[in-house]
C-alpha positions in Angstrom: 4.3 -23.1 -171.0 6.5 -22.5 -174.3 7.3 -25.4 -176.4 11.3 -25.9 -176.6 11.4 -24.5 -180.2 10.0 -21.1 -178.8 12.4 -21.0 -175.8 15.5 -21.4 -178.1 14.0 -18.7 -180.5 13.5 -16.3 -177.9 17.1 -17.0 -176.4 18.6 -16.6 -179.7 16.7 -13.2 -180.5 17.6 -12.3 -176.8 21.5 -12.6 -177.5 21.1 -10.9 -180.6 19.3 -8.0 -179.5 21.6 -7.5 -176.4 24.7 -7.5 -178.8 23.2 -4.9 -181.1 22.1 -2.5 -178.3 25.6 -2.8 -176.2 27.9 -2.3 -179.4 28.3 1.4 -179.1 28.9 0.9 -175.5 31.3 -1.7 -175.8 34.1 0.4 -177.5 34.5 4.4 -176.8 36.0 6.3 -179.5 37.1 10.0 -179.2 36.9 12.3 -181.6 39.2 15.1 -182.7 39.0 18.6 -184.3 42.4 19.6 -185.5 41.1 23.5 -186.3 42.4 25.8 -188.9 45.8 24.8 -190.4 47.4 26.4 -193.1 48.0 24.3 -196.6 50.3 21.5 -196.6 51.2 21.9 -192.8 50.9 19.0 -190.6 49.3 18.6 -187.5 49.1 15.6 -185.3 46.7 14.5 -182.6 45.7 11.4 -180.9 42.0 9.9 -180.4 41.6 7.1 -177.7 39.9 3.9 -177.9 38.8 2.5 -174.8 37.2 -1.1 -174.0 33.8 -0.4 -171.9 32.7 -4.0 -171.6 33.6 -6.8 -168.8 35.1 -8.9 -171.3 38.4 -8.2 -173.3 38.2 -7.6 -177.1 40.8 -7.4 -180.0 41.1 -4.5 -182.3 41.6 -5.8 -185.4 41.9 -3.0 -188.1 41.4 0.8 -188.3 40.4 2.5 -191.4 39.5 5.9 -192.4 37.5 6.9 -195.5 39.1 10.3 -196.6 42.6 9.9 -197.1 43.4 12.6 -199.2 44.0 14.9 -196.2 44.1 12.4 -192.6 46.0 9.6 -192.1 46.8 7.2 -189.2 50.3 7.8 -187.9 50.5 4.3 -185.9 47.9 1.8 -187.2 46.6 -0.4 -184.8 46.1 -4.1 -185.5 45.3 -7.1 -183.5 45.7 -5.5 -180.2 43.9 -7.3 -177.5 42.0 -4.8 -175.3 41.2 -5.7 -171.3 38.3 -4.4 -169.7 38.8 -0.4 -169.4 41.8 -0.7 -171.0 42.9 2.1 -173.7 44.8 2.6 -176.4 46.3 6.0 -178.5 45.9 6.3 -182.1 47.9 9.2 -183.5 46.3 10.7 -186.5 47.7 13.4 -189.0 45.8 15.9 -190.6 47.8 17.6 -193.9 45.2 19.9 -195.8 45.8 20.0 -199.4 42.9 22.3 -200.3 41.2 25.2 -198.8 38.1 24.8 -196.6 36.4 22.1 -194.2 37.8 18.5 -194.6 36.3 15.4 -192.2 36.7 11.8 -192.5 34.7 8.8 -190.9 36.3 6.1 -188.9 36.0 2.2 -189.3 37.2 0.0 -186.6 36.7 -3.9 -186.7 37.1 -5.5 -183.5 36.5 -9.2 -182.1 34.4 -9.6 -179.2 34.3 -13.0 -177.9 33.9 -15.1 -180.7 31.6 -12.4 -182.5 32.9 -9.9 -185.4 32.1 -6.7 -184.8 32.3 -3.4 -186.3 32.0 0.3 -185.1 31.9 3.3 -187.7 32.4 6.8 -186.2 31.1 9.5 -188.4 33.4 12.7 -188.4 35.7 11.2 -185.9 38.5 13.7 -187.8 37.6 17.2 -188.8 39.7 20.0 -189.6 40.1 22.9 -191.7 42.5 24.3 -194.6 43.2 27.9 -194.5 45.7 30.1 -196.5 47.3 32.1 -193.9 50.5 30.6 -191.7 52.0 32.3 -189.0 55.6 31.8 -188.1 55.9 32.9 -184.3 59.2 33.8 -182.7 61.2 31.0 -181.2 59.5 29.3 -178.5 60.8 29.6 -174.7 63.2 32.2 -175.5 64.7 33.8 -172.7 64.6 37.3 -171.4 65.9 39.2 -168.4 63.5 41.5 -166.2 63.4 44.5 -167.0 64.7 44.1 -170.9 63.2 45.3 -173.9 63.5 43.3 -176.9 61.6 43.5 -180.6 60.8 40.5 -182.4 59.7 39.8 -185.8 56.7 37.2 -186.7 56.3 35.9 -190.4 52.8 35.7 -192.0 52.7 33.8 -195.3 49.9 33.3 -198.0 50.2 29.4 -198.3 47.5 29.3 -201.2 47.8 30.7 -204.7 44.9 33.3 -204.3 45.4 36.8 -203.0 44.1 37.6 -199.8 43.4 40.4 -197.5 44.4 40.6 -193.8 41.8 42.3 -192.0 43.5 42.4 -188.6 46.1 41.3 -186.1 45.7 40.8 -182.6 47.6 39.7 -179.8 46.2 38.2 -176.7 48.4 38.0 -173.4 47.1 38.9 -170.1 50.3 40.6 -168.5 50.6 43.4 -171.2 54.5 42.0 -171.5 53.7 41.2 -175.1 52.1 43.5 -177.5 52.0 44.5 -181.1 54.8 47.4 -182.4 53.4 48.7 -185.5 54.9 51.8 -185.8 58.1 49.4 -185.9 56.6 47.1 -188.5 57.0 48.0 -192.5 53.0 48.4 -192.7 49.8 48.6 -190.8 48.2 45.7 -189.1 45.1 46.0 -191.1 44.2 45.6 -194.9 47.3 44.0 -195.7 47.0 42.3 -199.5 49.4 39.1 -199.7 49.7 37.6 -203.0 50.0 33.8 -203.5 52.9 32.5 -201.8 54.1 35.9 -200.7 55.2 36.9 -197.0 55.2 40.0 -194.8 56.6 40.6 -191.1 55.2 42.5 -188.4 56.8 43.3 -185.1 56.2 42.2 -181.5 57.4 44.0 -178.4 58.6 42.0 -175.5 59.1 44.2 -172.6 58.8 43.3 -168.8 59.5 46.4 -166.6 59.3 45.3 -163.2 62.5 44.7 -161.5 61.3 42.8 -159.0 62.9 39.4 -158.2 61.3 36.2 -159.4 61.0 33.5 -157.2 61.3 31.1 -160.2 61.4 31.5 -164.0 58.2 33.3 -165.1 56.5 31.6 -168.4 54.2 34.0 -170.4 52.0 32.5 -173.6 50.8 34.7 -176.1 48.4 33.9 -178.8 48.6 35.5 -182.3 45.3 35.9 -184.0 45.3 36.9 -187.8 41.7 37.5 -189.4 41.1 37.3 -193.0 38.6 35.2 -194.6 39.7 32.5 -192.3 41.3 32.7 -188.8 44.7 31.7 -188.2 46.5 31.4 -184.8 49.9 30.4 -183.4 51.4 30.6 -179.8 54.7 31.1 -178.2 56.1 31.4 -174.9 58.9 33.4 -173.4 60.6 32.9 -170.1 61.8 35.9 -168.1 64.5 35.2 -165.5 66.1 37.5 -162.7 69.2 39.6 -164.1 72.3 38.6 -162.7 74.3 40.7 -160.2 75.4 43.7 -161.6 79.4 43.4 -162.7 80.8 46.0 -164.4 83.5 45.3 -167.3 86.2 48.1 -168.3 87.6 47.4 -171.6 90.4 49.0 -174.0 89.3 49.1 -177.7 91.6 49.6 -180.3 91.6 50.3 -184.2 94.2 48.8 -186.7 94.8 48.5 -190.4 95.8 45.4 -192.1 98.2 46.0 -194.1 99.3 49.2 -192.2 101.8 50.1 -195.1 99.8 50.4 -198.7 100.2 52.1 -201.9 97.6 54.6 -202.9 94.5 52.8 -204.4 95.2 49.5 -202.3 92.5 48.2 -200.2 93.2 47.7 -196.2 91.1 45.8 -193.6 89.8 47.9 -191.0 89.7 46.0 -187.5 88.1 47.1 -183.9 89.5 44.8 -181.6 89.5 44.5 -177.6 92.9 45.2 -176.3 92.3 44.4 -172.9 89.7 43.7 -170.4 89.6 44.6 -166.7 89.0 42.6 -164.4 86.9 40.2 -166.6 87.8 37.6 -169.2 86.1 37.1 -172.7 83.9 34.5 -171.2 82.3 37.0 -168.3 81.8 39.3 -170.9 80.1 37.4 -173.0 77.7 36.3 -170.1 76.9 40.1 -168.9 77.4 42.2 -171.9 74.5 43.3 -174.1 75.8 42.6 -177.7 75.6 46.0 -179.5 77.8 48.5 -179.8 79.1 51.6 -181.9 81.6 54.1 -182.1 83.4 56.7 -183.9 87.1 56.9 -185.3 88.9 59.9 -187.0 91.8 59.8 -189.1 93.9 62.6 -191.2 92.0 64.1 -194.2 90.5 61.9 -197.0 93.6 59.6 -197.0 91.0 56.7 -197.1 87.3 56.1 -198.1 84.9 53.3 -196.7 84.3 50.4 -199.0 81.9 48.6 -196.3 78.5 49.8 -195.6 79.3 49.7 -191.8 81.5 52.4 -192.1 80.3 55.6 -192.7 81.8 59.1 -192.8 79.9 62.0 -191.0 79.6 65.0 -193.0 82.0 66.4 -195.7 83.8 69.1 -193.7 87.3 68.2 -192.1 87.7 69.3 -188.5 91.4 70.1 -187.9 92.3 68.5 -190.9 90.7 65.1 -189.8 87.4 63.2 -191.0 85.4 61.1 -188.5 83.6 58.0 -189.5 80.6 56.3 -187.6 80.3 52.6 -187.4 76.7 52.2 -186.4 74.8 49.7 -184.3 76.9 46.5 -184.6 76.3 43.2 -182.8 79.4 41.4 -181.4 79.2 37.7 -181.8 81.1 36.8 -178.5 84.5 35.3 -177.2 86.5 36.8 -179.8 88.8 39.9 -179.4 87.7 41.1 -183.1 84.5 43.1 -182.5 84.3 44.7 -186.2 85.9 44.4 -189.5 85.3 46.3 -192.4 87.4 47.7 -195.6 88.7 51.1 -196.7 90.8 52.0 -200.0 93.7 54.0 -199.6 93.6 57.4 -201.4 96.2 60.1 -202.3 95.2 62.4 -199.7 96.5 65.2 -197.9 99.0 63.5 -195.8 101.1 60.3 -196.4 100.8 59.0 -192.9 97.9 59.0 -190.4 97.1 58.1 -186.8 93.4 56.5 -186.6 91.6 57.1 -183.0 88.5 56.1 -181.4 86.7 59.0 -180.4 83.4 57.9 -178.8 83.0 54.3 -178.1 79.6 53.0 -176.5 78.2 49.4 -175.4 74.8 48.2 -174.8 72.1 50.4 -173.4 73.0 53.7 -171.8 70.8 53.0 -168.7 71.8 49.2 -168.4 75.3 49.6 -169.4 77.7 47.2 -167.5 80.7 47.7 -170.3 82.7 51.0 -170.4 85.5 52.1 -172.4 88.2 53.9 -170.3 90.9 54.1 -172.9 91.2 53.5 -176.3 94.4 52.3 -178.6 95.5 54.6 -181.9 96.2 52.6 -184.9 98.6 53.8 -187.6 98.3 53.9 -191.4 101.2 55.0 -193.6 100.8 55.2 -197.2 104.1 54.6 -199.6 104.7 58.1 -201.4 107.8 57.1 -203.3 108.8 53.7 -205.0 112.0 52.1 -204.5 114.1 54.3 -206.7 112.8 57.5 -204.7 110.2 58.6 -207.5 107.3 60.3 -206.0 104.0 58.0 -206.1 101.7 61.4 -206.0 101.9 64.9 -205.7 99.4 67.6 -204.1 97.8 69.6 -206.6 98.2 73.1 -205.7 94.8 74.8 -204.5 94.4 77.1 -207.7 91.6 77.2 -210.2 92.8 75.1 -213.1 90.0 75.7 -215.3 86.1 76.4 -215.6 84.4 73.4 -216.7 81.1 75.3 -217.3 79.6 78.7 -216.6 76.0 80.4 -217.7 72.7 80.4 -216.6 70.7 77.0 -216.6 67.2 75.9 -215.6 66.4 73.5 -213.0 67.3 70.3 -213.8 70.0 67.7 -213.6 73.4 68.7 -215.8 76.6 66.1 -216.6 80.0 67.1 -217.9 83.0 64.8 -219.3 86.1 66.6 -217.8 89.4 65.2 -219.2 91.8 64.8 -216.2 94.5 63.0 -218.6 96.9 65.9 -217.8 96.6 66.0 -214.1 99.1 64.4 -211.8 98.1 62.3 -208.9 96.5 63.9 -205.8 93.5 66.0 -204.3 91.6 68.2 -206.4 88.2 70.3 -205.4 85.6 70.7 -207.9 83.7 74.0 -206.9 80.2 75.0 -208.1 79.3 78.4 -207.3 75.7 79.9 -207.7 74.3 83.2 -206.6 73.5 82.9 -203.5 75.5 79.4 -202.5 78.9 77.6 -203.1 79.3 73.8 -202.8 82.4 72.0 -203.2 84.0 68.3 -203.4 86.8 66.7 -203.3 88.1 64.3 -206.0 91.4 62.3 -205.7 93.5 61.0 -208.6 95.3 58.1 -208.2 97.6 56.6 -211.0 
C-alpha cells in the first residue's frame, strides 16, 4: 500500500519523465546542407517542421545562433500545428568568408500548457568558396543536328590568388562537352588573381536527325576543381528541325550619300532588295542569322573606316579592288543586313559601280537562304566645283623623286617627305631591293 503523498509524487515524476523523453519525438526538424557557395552569393533552401505528437502545438519563435552567414527568409511565429501537420521555413546562406560555416536552430513551442524548447545543433551548414561558375542560359533551345559554342564564365570572388586544377563537364549523352581548343586557355593550372575572371567554351552538338517525340531536355554539370570544388548545372532543350523551307533573296549594296567630295565619309549598307517567296518574319524564323560576302569597286576610290570591311590583298584586278565583310549577324526583321563606313579618296576614277560578288548565308550544309541575284550600287565623286574647277587630278605615273638610296642594315627606318607641291591625286611609293620590289598607293586629297 502506498500513501497518498507517495502516489502524488510518483505521478508528478511520471508526467515530467514522459515529457522529457517525448520532446525529440514531438517536433521533427529537418536539416539543410547548402554545399559550396561562392562568396557573397545567395542560396536559399527549405527546412520542414512536423508535429509528430497526437496533440496540437504552437510554434512561438525560431532563432538562429549564427546570423553572420545564415538568416530566416520567412520567420514563423505563433503558428499552430495540428497532429502530423508541417510548416516550411525558408533559410538563406550568404557566405562572407571562405571555409565551413554552420548554425544551430532554437525553436520555442507550446505543447498544451507546457513551454518547450528544441535546439538542433548544426541545423544549417555550408561552405564559402572562391570560385563562381556562370553557366550558359538555362533551358536554351537548339534544333536537332545543330552545333553551337557557348561561353562559361569563371570568376574568383575572393581577394586571394587561386589556381584551377581541372575543369570537367558531366553529361551522359555526350551532347555537351568542353571545347578547349576554342578556349583562350587550357583547362588546367589556370591562375586567377583576386576578383579576376576567365572564360572557357562548351560545344553543344546533337548530330542525330531522328525526329523527337517531344522536346529533349539534357542537363549538364560543370565542376571546377581548385582548393574547393565548385559546381554549376544548366539544361538545354533540343527540338525537331522545322520542315525545310528555302528562301531566295536579292541582296543589294548602296552608299549614303551616293554623291560625295574627296575626303568625305559615306555609309555603306548591305540590304535585302527582295525575297522570294518569303516575308521578313518567315526569313527570321528559318534562317541562321549569320552571313558573309565580298563586294568590289573601282580602284582605290574609297577606303574602309569600319573594322567589319576588310580589303582583300593590295592588288587591283582589272582596275577593281575587292572588300570582304566577314561573318556578321543579322538582327532580324529589318531589310538592312550590315552598315559600315568608308572614306572617299581621290582615286583612279570619279565614278564606281559596286557589285556583290560572293554572298553566303548560314551553314553550307544546312543552308536554306540563297542569293540568286544581287543589286549593284553607284558611288559618284565630285571632280569639279560649281565653277568647273578641277577638284583633283591624277598624277602622271613617272618617278618624281628618290626619297633615299644606299645600303642599309636590317631594321626599321622612317623618312619625312614634303608633299606640299603635289596636286591632289594618287601616287605610288616604291621600295626596291636587290631581289624584291614593293609598291604601295598613297592618295593626296586637298
